[in-house]
C-alpha positions, 0 to 999 in steps of 0.5 A, a space after each residue: 461518478 462512481 460511489 464506493 461505500 464502506 459498510 462497517 461497525 466497529 472502529 480499530 485504533 492505534 499503530 506502532 513500529 513493527 507490529 507490536 501488539 499494543 500499538 496495532 498491527 504494523 508488520 507482514 500479512 500476505 494475501 492471495 493473488 488476483 494476479 500480476 502481469 509479467 515484468 514487460 514494462 509496457 506503458 501502464 495504459 497498455 497493460 490490463 492493470 484493472 479497469 477505470 474505477 467507474 467501469 469496475 463497478 459492475 465487475 468488482 463483486 466477481 473480482 471480490 469473490 475470486 480475491 476471497 477464493 485465492 486469499 486462502 494462500 495466507 502464509 502460516 506466520 501471518 495467519 497467526 499474526 492476524 489471529 492473535 491481533 483478532 484475539 487481542 483486539 476483538 472489538 476492533 478486529 476480526 478475521 475473514 474466512 481465510 484468516 486475513 485481518 479485517 475491521 470488524 463489521 465493515 464491508 466495502 461497497 461500490 456501484 450504489 447511487 444515493 437512492 440506493 444508499 437510502 434504501 439500505 438506510 430503510 432496511 436497517 443499515 446505518 451510514 457511519 461515514 461519507 467522504 467524497 474522493 473527488 479526484 478519482 470520482 468516488 464516494 466512500 461511505 461507511 455503513 454498519 448493521 446491528 454490530 453484525 460480523 463483516 461477512 454477515 453484513 456483506 451477505 445482508 448487503 448482497 440480498 438487499 442491493 445485489 447490484 452493488 460490489 462488495 469487498 471486506 475492509 482489509 487491515 494492511 502492514 509495514 514490510 520492514 523492521 528495525 534491526 539495530 539501534 544507534 548507528 550512525 545515519 547516512 547523510 543525504 547527498 549534496 544537491 545537484 542541478 535538476 530541472 525542478 524538484 523530484 516529486 514523489 509520494 509516500 503512503 505509510 505511517 507518519 514521517 518525523 521532522 528529522 527528514 525535512 531540510 533545505 533540500 527536502 520538503 515534506 508535505 504531511 496529511 493524515 487520513 487515519 483517525 487520531 492524531 498523526 504519529 511519526 513512526 520509524 517506518 515512515 520516516 525511514 522510507 521518506 529518508 530513503 526517497 530523499 537520499 539521492 542528490 537534488 531537491 525532492 518534495 515528498 507528499 507523505 499520506 499517514 494512513 496508520 495514525 495514532 488509533 487502531 482504526 488505521 491501516 485500512 483499505 478505506 484509507 488507502 483508497 482516500 490517500 491514493 485519491 490525494 495523490 491523484 489530485 496533486 498529480 504525484 507521478 510516483 507513489 511508494 506504498 510500502 505496506 502489504 495486505 490481502 487482495 482487495 478489488 476495490 483498492 485494485 480498481 483504484 490502483 488500476 485507474 491511477 495507472 491507466 492515468 500514467 502514475 506509477 505505484 511501487 510497493 514491496 513483495 513482503 518478508 515471508 521468505 520461502 514461505 511467501 505468498 503474493 501480497 498487495 498492493 505489489 501484486 495488483 497488475 501494473 504495480 511495480 513490485 520490489 524485492 530486497 537484497 543485501 549489500 552483495 546483491 543477494 537476496 534478504 533471507 526474509 524476502 518473499 520468494 514469489 515469482 511476480 516481482 519487478 526489481 530487487 533493491 538494497 533492503 538494508 540501510 541505515 536511516 534517521 529515527 523519529 529523533 534524528 539518530 542513526 538506525 539500521 533497518 532492513 526488509 522489502 519496505 526499505 527496498 521499494 523506496 530505491 526504486 521509487 526514487 530512480 523512477 521518480 528521477 525520470 518523470 515530473 507528472 503522471 504520463 504513461 509514455 514517460 512512465 514507461 520510459 522511466 521503467 525502461 531506464 530503471 531496468 537498463 540499469 539492472 544487473 541479472 544475478 546468476 542464481 535465483 533469477 526469477 526472484 529478481 524480476 528485471 534484475 537488482 538495482 541499487 539506486 545509482 
């Protein structure tokens, strides 16, 4: 079993729609890239999408160093946003040396066995949390040392146990916003014949009960500290996953919850482990953040097993930089467009993109009332559902074929073609 450890001190608490300061960070924070492979749609197992997690331990530290070096390519709006949050909640957050938001004092550690962890305890590191992600063969451990800042803690760990692989525990954000309240919500299409329900995963905020009906079943699980709290963002994404005809089962993982310790790399890894155990073939992750090599290793492990992960490119417009998980190798990266197929002005202009899809939609809010939302977060589930319509279980060959079928339905624009990847798809 590979051991993935989280070294950390302070906790962070609370989340709300749209990244409002009191509710915690839910917006967009880009990070530099560790690379994104072209939109060739080879079988995920044939794409160099990161190694299996149990092969990644020896290289993750070097990857982390490379990721840190590249994460300086944060856009100024996101650097400013992260700085404001770190200033507002200094007990919860701090910044890495390139301005990305991280949980204070926490470091991600991979590749240490129980004896090595015990030695760290004897050297003054305190284990705060330990959880096994059995379906990924991973153990997550949270470690703290004397309230030290994260970078200082990581350096101390590197000196104490150089065989470990280390990364910071980054905080991730939504990639969409409410545009206008109180509009009529589009009704889901009536059921159509299908060979069993569509199964699709969602890693996001909590999902309101307004999404559930006789055709749509939502299986919820909270990974964040505190109670799961339904929010507009997760509710909107779930409703878009369920918009097409036929029965659908949505596995909804809330990694934000109701306190500021949510939205972290740790919780994303745990949620991905749950999806792996449930064998959910397509996983929509409408959140963004800087690169984290351990998250990258886990996504690579899943993609190698035939899972498909879909994520938005972000909403920084012309100033946009590479975002993650969309820019991890093998992840399907989605940009957003308006009803006319033209890219949204706020959609990040990055070349590492696979598809563009409608990024404006009327969806139910947490009370079931129609509201207009926009952003690349809401384009990603359009593509996720199109892929999920063609697969019922993780399988590299079927995943490849599903991607090719989606690509075959895409239209290519006359301008800005490099920002559309394989083209624009509308979900039909």
